[in-house]
C-alpha positions as CSV (number, residue, x, y, z in Angstrom):
1,X,5.6,-15.3,8.3
2,X,2.9,-17.9,8.4
3,X,3.9,-21.5,7.5
4,X,0.5,-22.4,6.2
5,X,0.0,-24.3,2.9
6,X,-1.2,-21.1,1.3
7,X,1.8,-19.1,2.5
8,X,4.2,-21.8,1.1
9,X,2.5,-21.6,-2.2
10,X,2.7,-17.9,-2.3
11,X,6.5,-18.2,-1.6
12,X,6.8,-20.7,-4.5
13,X,5.3,-18.2,-7.0
14,X,7.2,-15.1,-5.9
15,X,9.8,-13.9,-8.3
16,X,8.2,-15.4,-11.4
17,X,6.7,-13.4,-14.2
18,X,3.3,-15.1,-14.8
19,X,0.9,-14.6,-17.6
20,X,-2.8,-13.7,-16.7
21,X,-3.7,-17.4,-17.3
22,X,-0.9,-18.6,-15.0
23,X,-1.9,-16.0,-12.3
24,X,-5.4,-17.5,-12.5
25,X,-3.9,-21.0,-11.9
26,X,-1.8,-19.7,-9.0
27,X,-4.8,-17.9,-7.4
28,X,-6.8,-21.1,-7.6
29,X,-4.0,-23.1,-6.0
30,X,-3.7,-20.7,-3.1
31,X,-7.5,-20.9,-2.5
32,X,-7.3,-24.7,-2.4
33,X,-3.9,-25.0,-0.9
34,X,-4.6,-28.0,1.2
35,X,-6.0,-30.0,-1.8
36,X,-3.6,-29.0,-4.5
37,X,-0.9,-31.6,-3.9
38,X,-3.5,-34.3,-4.5
39,X,-5.1,-32.9,-7.7
40,X,-4.3,-34.1,-11.2
41,X,-3.4,-31.6,-13.9
42,X,-6.9,-32.1,-15.4
43,X,-8.5,-31.4,-12.0
44,X,-6.4,-28.3,-11.4
45,X,-7.3,-27.1,-14.9
46,X,-11.0,-27.5,-14.2
47,X,-10.6,-25.8,-10.9
48,X,-8.9,-22.8,-12.5
49,X,-11.1,-22.8,-15.6
50,X,-8.1,-23.2,-18.0
51,X,-6.9,-25.9,-20.3
52,X,-4.8,-28.8,-19.2
53,X,-1.8,-27.7,-21.4
54,X,-1.9,-24.4,-19.6
55,X,-1.3,-26.2,-16.3
56,X,1.7,-27.9,-17.8
57,X,3.1,-24.6,-19.1
58,X,2.5,-23.1,-15.7
59,X,4.6,-25.8,-14.0
60,X,7.4,-25.3,-16.5
61,X,7.3,-21.5,-15.9
62,X,8.0,-22.3,-12.2
63,X,11.1,-24.3,-13.2
64,X,9.7,-27.8,-13.1
65,X,9.9,-30.5,-15.8
66,X,6.1,-30.7,-15.9
67,X,3.1,-30.8,-13.6
68,X,3.9,-34.2,-12.0
69,X,7.3,-32.8,-10.8
70,X,5.4,-29.7,-9.4
71,X,2.9,-31.9,-7.6
72,X,5.7,-34.1,-6.2
73,X,7.4,-31.0,-4.9
74,X,4.2,-29.8,-3.3
75,X,3.7,-33.1,-1.5
76,X,7.2,-32.9,-0.1
77,X,7.0,-29.3,1.2
78,X,3.4,-29.4,2.3
79,X,2.6,-32.9,3.4
80,X,-1.0,-32.8,4.4
81,X,-4.2,-34.6,3.8
82,X,-6.9,-33.2,1.6
83,X,-9.4,-30.9,3.4
84,X,-11.8,-33.0,5.4
85,X,-15.5,-33.0,4.8
86,X,-17.9,-34.1,2.1
87,X,-19.1,-30.9,0.4
88,X,-21.7,-32.9,-1.5
89,X,-23.6,-33.1,1.9
90,X,-24.2,-29.3,1.7
91,X,-26.4,-27.4,-0.6
92,X,-25.0,-24.6,-2.8
93,X,-25.8,-21.9,-0.3
94,X,-24.0,-23.7,2.5
95,X,-21.1,-24.4,0.2
96,X,-20.8,-20.7,-0.5
97,X,-20.7,-19.9,3.2
98,X,-18.1,-22.7,3.9
99,X,-16.0,-21.3,1.0
100,X,-16.0,-17.9,2.6
101,X,-15.0,-19.4,6.0
102,X,-12.1,-21.0,4.2
103,X,-11.1,-17.6,2.7
104,X,-11.2,-16.1,6.2
105,X,-9.0,-18.9,7.5
106,X,-6.5,-18.1,4.7
107,X,-6.6,-14.4,5.8
108,X,-6.0,-15.4,9.4
109,X,-2.9,-17.3,8.3
110,X,-1.7,-14.3,6.3
111,X,-2.1,-12.0,9.3
112,X,0.1,-14.2,11.5
113,X,2.8,-11.9,10.2
114,X,1.3,-8.5,11.0
115,X,4.1,-6.4,9.6
116,X,2.6,-5.7,6.1
117,X,-0.7,-4.5,7.7
118,X,1.1,-2.5,10.3
119,X,3.2,-0.9,7.6
120,X,0.1,-0.2,5.5
121,X,-1.5,1.4,8.6
122,X,1.4,3.8,9.1
123,X,1.4,4.8,5.4
124,X,-2.4,5.4,5.4
125,X,-2.2,7.5,8.6
126,X,0.6,9.6,7.3
127,X,-1.2,10.7,4.1
128,X,-3.1,14.1,4.1
129,X,-5.4,13.7,2.3
130,X,-5.9,10.0,1.9
131,X,-7.5,9.0,-1.5
132,X,-9.4,5.7,-1.4
133,X,-10.1,4.1,-4.8
134,X,-12.6,1.3,-5.6
135,X,-14.6,0.9,-8.8
136,X,-17.4,-1.4,-9.9
137,X,-17.4,-4.5,-7.7
138,X,-14.9,-2.9,-5.3
139,X,-16.7,0.4,-4.9
140,X,-18.6,-0.9,-1.8
141,X,-15.4,-1.9,-0.1
142,X,-13.8,1.5,-0.8
143,X,-17.0,3.3,0.4
144,X,-17.2,1.3,3.6
145,X,-13.5,2.0,4.4
146,X,-13.8,5.7,3.6
147,X,-17.0,6.0,5.8
148,X,-15.3,4.7,8.9
149,X,-11.9,6.2,8.1
150,X,-13.4,9.7,7.9
151,X,-14.3,9.4,11.6
152,X,-10.6,9.3,12.6
153,X,-8.6,10.6,9.6
154,X,-8.7,14.4,8.9
155,X,-9.1,14.2,5.2
156,X,-10.4,11.0,3.3
157,X,-11.3,11.3,-0.4
158,X,-13.4,8.6,-1.9
159,X,-12.7,7.8,-5.5
160,X,-15.5,5.4,-6.5
161,X,-16.5,6.8,-9.9
162,X,-14.4,6.3,-13.1
163,X,-14.3,8.4,-16.2
164,X,-12.1,11.3,-17.2
165,X,-12.6,13.0,-13.8
166,X,-10.7,10.2,-12.0
167,X,-7.2,11.3,-13.0
168,X,-8.3,14.9,-12.2
169,X,-9.2,13.8,-8.6
170,X,-5.9,12.0,-8.2
171,X,-4.1,15.1,-9.3
172,X,-6.1,17.2,-6.9
173,X,-5.2,14.9,-4.0
174,X,-1.5,15.1,-4.9
175,X,-1.6,18.9,-5.1
176,X,-3.3,18.9,-1.6
177,X,-0.4,16.9,-0.2
178,X,-1.4,13.2,-0.5
179,X,1.5,10.7,-0.4
180,X,-0.5,7.4,-0.4
181,X,-3.4,6.0,-2.3
182,X,-5.4,3.0,-1.0
183,X,-7.1,0.8,-3.6
184,X,-9.6,-2.0,-3.3
185,X,-9.4,-4.1,-6.4
186,X,-11.8,-7.1,-7.0
187,X,-12.7,-9.2,-10.0
188,X,-13.5,-8.6,-12.7
189,X,-10.7,-6.0,-12.6
190,X,-11.6,-2.9,-14.6
191,X,-8.8,-1.7,-16.9
192,X,-9.5,1.8,-15.6
193,X,-8.3,0.8,-12.1
194,X,-5.0,-0.6,-13.5
195,X,-4.5,2.6,-15.5
196,X,-5.4,4.8,-12.5
197,X,-2.8,3.0,-10.3
198,X,-0.1,3.4,-12.9
199,X,-1.0,7.1,-13.1
200,X,-1.0,7.5,-9.3
201,X,2.4,6.0,-9.0
202,X,3.8,8.2,-11.8
203,X,2.3,11.1,-9.9
204,X,4.5,10.1,-6.9
205,X,1.9,8.3,-4.7
206,X,2.6,5.1,-2.8
207,X,-0.1,2.6,-3.7
208,X,-1.4,0.2,-1.0
209,X,-3.8,-2.3,-2.5
210,X,-6.3,-4.8,-1.2
211,X,-6.9,-7.4,-4.0
212,X,-8.3,-10.8,-4.3
213,X,-4.9,-12.3,-5.1
214,X,-1.2,-11.5,-5.0
215,X,-1.3,-12.2,-8.8
216,X,-4.1,-9.8,-9.6
217,X,-3.5,-7.4,-12.6
218,X,-3.1,-4.5,-10.2
219,X,-0.1,-6.1,-8.5
220,X,2.6,-4.6,-10.8
221,X,1.2,-1.1,-10.0
222,X,1.1,-1.6,-6.2
223,X,3.9,-0.8,-3.8
224,X,2.2,-2.9,-1.1
225,X,-0.5,-5.5,-1.9
226,X,-2.3,-7.5,0.7
227,X,-4.5,-10.3,-0.7
228,X,-7.9,-11.5,0.5
229,X,-9.7,-14.0,-1.6
230,X,-13.2,-13.6,-2.8
231,X,-15.8,-16.4,-2.8
232,X,-16.8,-17.8,-6.2
233,X,-19.5,-20.3,-5.3
234,X,-22.5,-18.1,-6.2
235,X,-23.5,-16.3,-9.4
236,X,-21.8,-13.1,-8.1
237,X,-18.5,-13.1,-6.1
238,X,-18.7,-12.6,-2.3
239,X,-16.1,-10.5,-0.6
240,X,-16.2,-11.2,3.2
241,X,-12.4,-11.5,3.5
242,X,-11.6,-8.2,1.6
243,X,-14.1,-6.4,3.8
244,X,-12.6,-7.8,7.0
245,X,-9.1,-6.9,5.7
246,X,-10.3,-3.4,5.2
247,X,-11.4,-3.2,8.8
248,X,-8.1,-4.6,9.9
249,X,-6.3,-1.8,7.9
250,X,-8.6,0.7,9.6
251,X,-7.4,-0.6,13.0
252,X,-3.8,-0.4,11.9
253,X,-4.4,3.1,10.6
254,X,-5.9,4.2,14.0
255,X,-2.8,3.0,15.7
256,X,-0.9,5.5,13.6
257,X,-3.2,8.4,14.4
258,X,-2.5,9.7,17.9
259,X,-5.8,11.6,18.0
260,X,-8.0,8.8,16.6
261,X,-9.6,8.1,20.0
262,X,-10.3,11.8,20.6
263,X,-11.9,12.1,17.2
264,X,-14.1,9.1,17.9
265,X,-15.2,10.5,21.2
266,X,-16.1,13.9,19.7
267,X,-18.1,12.2,17.0
268,X,-20.0,10.1,19.6
269,X,-20.7,13.2,21.7
270,X,-22.0,15.1,18.6
271,X,-24.1,12.1,17.5
272,X,-25.7,11.9,21.0
273,X,-26.5,15.6,21.0
274,X,-28.2,15.3,17.6
275,X,-30.0,12.1,18.5
276,X,-28.4,10.6,15.4
277,X,-28.9,6.9,16.3
278,X,-31.8,5.0,17.8
279,X,-30.3,2.9,20.7
């Protein structure tokens, strides 16, 4: 397991039942793990977009007397200097890029322990068919994964539209033999996704989820959740880390498919014969 500041924070939050507001605070702390031990309660509240009393209640929920005690604990277990660099020297577009670079660093720290991804890869490879769910903001992540996965997996079923047909399609996948559902879940989290995951688990599916935070609303309906933060520096969130994590899961899934390479070679031969790509 990685011993990064973000990983230590994740460990601190594990086992606690947090409210949605408290999960938002926890998510903000993980994203700014190196800075958090040096933030006041007011600064943390501003970072998370919550009230200062919410930060105090959050610290108490974690078992501390108040936020000063929580901050003291963080300074003791994660002695580090605030992140270097004066962000004011960069324009808003550069800051958005730098924020995504930091998200990718956090993902790299998380992947220092490859076991969750390797386990997810084995699960995805074993499911026939493999339903892949992603609605609204997450639909492009699900679609991208499904596009590449179909080149190596014999039966991938993209679920990127909601409505009353969604549960029907989950039922159809189960009847066809599916054992696992992969979900991409990004903010703002549609209620329909949370309901679909609850339905999928009741139907007997193991749910593997890529989400923006370990504290996302989909967490309680996921058997294995791997977090990858989104960027929030622009008007609309950016999702470089979730996209990369999806590709990492593809790689792990290929490792669990003994005929993956042969399938890729057959596709390349067919594509060449059809003149599919302009080289």
